[in-house]
N, C-alpha and C positions, 0 to 999 in steps of 0.2 A: 412804516417805511424803513427799508434797509439802506444804509448809506455807507459808501466806501470813501474813506479819506486817504488821498495819496499825497505824501510829503509831510514834512514836519517831524519833530522828535517828541516833544512833550505836548500832547493835545488834550489833556484831561479837561481843561475848561471848554474846549471846543466840543468834546463829547458831551459834556453836561448841557451845553447850549443846545445841541442837536436833540438831545433827549427831551429837554423842556419844550422843544418845538414839535415833538411827536415822533421822532425817529425811534423805532423799536430796537434796531440793531445798528451798531456802528463798528465797522471794520477799519483797521488802520494799517497802511503800508508806509513805512518811513522812507523808502526809496533812497536810502543813504548809499547803498552799494549799487554801483552802475550795472553790475552784472545781474542783480536779482529783480529789480523793478520792471524792466522791459520784458522780462520773460514770464511774468505772472499773468494769469488769465482772470478776467473779471468774473467774480462769482455770479451764478445765474440768478440768484435772488436779489441782486442789486437794483434798487429803485432810483438811486441818485449817486453821482460821483462828484466829490469835492476835491479839487486839486489846489494845494497850497503853493502858490507860484514862487514864493521866496525860497522854496526848498526843492524845486524840480528844474531839471534842465529842459531846454526847449524840445529836444527830441522825444523825451519821455512824455511830456505834456501833449505834444502833437499826436503821438501814437494813441494815447488813451482818449483824446478828443475824437479822433477818427473812429475808434472802436465804439465809443458811446453813440456817435451819430449813426453808425451802421446798425447798432442794436436798439436804437431809439430810446436810449437812457439819457435823461436830463443830466447835465453836468454844469458845474460851477467852477470858475477859476477865480481865486481870491487870495488876498494876503493872509498871512498866518496871524490872525487875531480873531478872538471870539466875536468881537463886534462886527468885523467885516463878514465873517461867516454867517452870523445872525442875519445881517442885512440882505445878503445875497440869497440865502436859503429861504428867507421869508418872501422875497420877491418871486422865487421859483414856486413856492407853495401857492402864493396868491395868484400867479399866472395860470396855474393848473386847476383853479377853482372856478367852475363854470358860473357859480352864483355871482361872482364879482367881475365877470368878464363881459365886455360889450362886443367881442368879435363873433363873427358868424363862421364857425368852423365845422359844424355838423355834430359836435360832441353834445351840445345842449339838446335836451329832448323836451 
């Protein structure tokens, strides 16, 4: 799974956490400069977007949430902590696993 993390400066512990949970590729945009983050396009191989809310303004977060919805990419908005990222990413992984799901959505065969 390829993950794009938007926000934050030093995310080495978050990257390690995501790799332990099975992320094969983790890209990071620090979004520190107002002029650079909103102009970037989400890479096509992105399977999940994680937005670190403590380091993003509302406009940037809103923009990438809308893009993720349009492109059907799961996204997570969480605090800048490896524990919070772990919890939210794990929920997302478990919700996409049909073996552990009781919903009837047509994905289960």
